[in-house]
C-alpha positions in Angstrom: 0.0 0.0 0.0 1.3 3.4 -1.0 1.4 6.4 1.3 -1.5 8.8 0.6 1.0 11.5 -0.4 2.0 9.3 -3.3 -1.5 9.1 -4.9 -2.0 9.8 -8.5 -3.5 13.3 -7.8 -0.4 14.5 -5.9 2.4 16.8 -7.0 6.1 16.1 -6.2 8.7 18.8 -6.4 12.1 17.3 -6.5 15.3 19.4 -6.2 18.2 17.7 -7.8 15.7 16.0 -10.0 17.6 15.8 -13.3 20.0 13.1 -12.2 20.8 10.4 -9.7 18.4 9.7 -6.8 16.3 12.7 -7.7 15.7 11.5 -11.2 15.0 8.0 -9.9 12.4 9.3 -7.5 10.8 11.5 -10.2 10.6 8.5 -12.6 8.9 6.4 -10.0 6.4 9.2 -9.1 5.6 10.0 -12.7 5.0 6.3 -13.5 2.5 6.2 -10.6 0.6 9.0 -12.3 1.8 11.9 -10.2 2.6 15.3 -11.5 6.2 16.1 -11.1 8.4 19.2 -11.1 12.1 18.6 -11.3 14.3 21.5 -10.2 18.0 21.5 -10.9 20.9 23.3 -12.5 22.0 22.7 -16.1 19.7 23.2 -18.9 20.8 20.2 -21.0 20.6 17.9 -18.0 17.1 19.1 -17.2 16.0 18.8 -20.8 17.2 15.1 -21.1 15.5 14.2 -17.8 12.3 15.9 -18.7 12.2 14.0 -22.0 12.6 10.7 -20.2 9.9 11.6 -17.7 7.4 12.7 -20.3 7.8 9.4 -22.1 7.3 7.5 -18.8 4.2 9.4 -17.7 0.9 7.5 -18.3 -1.0 10.7 -18.0 1.0 12.7 -20.6 3.7 15.2 -21.0 1.7 17.9 -19.2 2.4 16.0 -15.9 6.1 17.1 -16.0 7.4 20.5 -15.2 11.0 21.7 -15.1 12.7 24.6 -13.4 16.3 25.7 -13.5 16.6 26.6 -9.8 19.4 27.3 -7.4 18.1 25.9 -4.1 20.6 28.0 -2.2 18.7 31.2 -3.3 15.6 31.8 -1.2 13.9 34.0 -3.7 14.5 31.4 -6.4 12.8 28.8 -4.2 9.8 31.2 -3.7 9.6 31.6 -7.4 9.6 27.9 -7.8 6.8 27.5 -5.3 4.7 30.1 -7.2 5.4 28.5 -10.6 4.4 25.0 -9.3 1.2 26.4 -7.8 0.4 28.2 -11.1 1.0 25.1 -13.2 -0.5 22.4 -11.0 -2.8 24.3 -8.6 -2.8 24.9 -4.8 -3.7 22.2 -2.2 -7.2 22.8 -0.7 -7.3 25.5 1.9 -3.8 26.9 1.2 -2.8 30.3 0.2 0.4 30.4 -1.9 3.3 31.9 0.1 1.3 32.3 3.3 0.8 28.8 4.8 4.1 27.6 6.1 
C-alpha cells in the first residue's frame, strides 16, 4: 500500500531531480501518475531528464514541469513555489506563500 501523499493526484517537487536519486524518484512518481516538477541546474541535463519523464508518464507530457533553480537562493525557491502552484494548482485550503 502506498502512502496517501503518493497518490495519482499528488504533486512532487524534486530538487536535484535531473539526475541520480532525484531522477530515480521523479521517474517512480511519474510512473504512478503523479505530476512532477524537477528543479536542478544545467539546462541540457534538465531537458534530457524531462524528455525521459514525459515518455514515462501514463497521463501525458503535461504531468512534467522543469525549473532551472538554485536551491541556495531563497527568492528562487519562492519563485519555484509560485510557478508550481500556477502550473499544478494549490492544495485545498492553502494560500500560496502564506501557509508555512
